[in-house]
C-alpha positions as a printed NumPy array, in Angstrom:
array([[-0.056, -0.085,  0.254],
       [ 1.46 ,  2.773, -1.112],
       [ 1.9  ,  6.022,  1.706],
       [ 0.749,  9.341,  1.4  ],
       [ 1.498, 13.006,  2.634],
       [-1.833, 13.186,  4.344],
       [-1.954, 16.02 ,  6.573],
       [-1.637, 14.625,  9.463],
       [ 1.876, 14.099,  7.837],
       [ 2.548, 17.452,  6.656],
       [ 2.035, 18.425, 10.247],
       [ 4.339, 17.042, 11.538],
       [ 6.937, 17.722,  9.384],
       [ 5.717, 21.22 ,  9.327],
       [ 6.869, 21.109, 12.616],
       [ 9.853, 19.023, 12.231],
       [11.294, 21.684,  9.999],
       [10.717, 24.468, 11.93 ],
       [12.404, 22.555, 14.996],
       [15.648, 22.179, 13.033],
       [15.743, 25.325, 11.023],
       [15.632, 26.683, 14.266],
       [17.298, 24.696, 16.942],
       [19.667, 22.937, 14.792],
       [23.611, 23.34 , 14.328],
       [24.414, 26.39 , 12.211],
       [25.798, 23.958,  9.461],
       [22.975, 21.78 ,  9.6  ],
       [20.482, 24.307,  9.295],
       [22.784, 24.72 ,  6.162],
       [22.599, 21.493,  4.904],
       [18.5  , 20.735,  6.059],
       [17.706, 23.581,  3.535],
       [19.732, 23.356,  1.109],
       [18.525, 20.149,  0.882],
       [14.979, 20.662,  0.194],
       [15.578, 24.872, -1.894],
       [17.041, 25.387, -4.992],
       [16.826, 29.133, -5.341],
       [14.852, 32.454, -3.345],
       [14.033, 35.172, -5.206],
       [13.65 , 38.566, -3.305],
       [11.113, 41.359, -4.892],
       [10.03 , 43.934, -3.354],
       [ 6.895, 43.519, -2.321],
       [ 7.122, 38.937, -2.942],
       [ 9.719, 36.208, -1.799],
       [ 9.286, 33.08 , -4.163],
       [11.464, 30.317, -2.552],
       [11.889, 27.466, -5.24 ],
       [12.249, 23.943, -5.198],
       [11.262, 20.547, -6.473],
       [ 7.882, 18.86 , -5.024],
       [ 9.268, 15.361, -5.788],
       [12.29 , 16.256, -3.228],
       [ 9.9  , 17.462, -0.681],
       [ 7.443, 14.973, -0.951],
       [10.041, 12.491, -0.871],
       [11.108, 14.129,  2.349],
       [ 7.633, 14.556,  4.121],
       [ 7.484, 10.891,  2.764],
       [10.633,  9.424,  4.765],
       [10.696,  7.644,  7.415],
       [12.73 ,  9.426,  9.771],
       [11.652, 12.964,  8.941],
       [ 8.478, 12.034, 11.911],
       [11.27 , 11.834, 14.597],
       [13.091, 15.412, 15.737],
       [16.207, 13.758, 16.451],
       [16.586, 12.909, 12.662],
       [19.536, 13.218, 10.544],
       [19.639, 15.056,  7.356],
       [15.991, 14.842,  4.512]])
């Protein structure tokens, strides 16, 4: 049975991301963000963050993505 990125899993992943990018060691935070983000565009009124939906979905579905003590996605 294929796993899905349902609302609960997405919420847990968002909480994990928030924790990892605010509390982790600086090199880890940079690596964590680089693993998911390809580019950031800053405009006068809008900030756009670009990345692969496939990579993001794989990160959400990764088993260790549900464990705050886990490593890089």
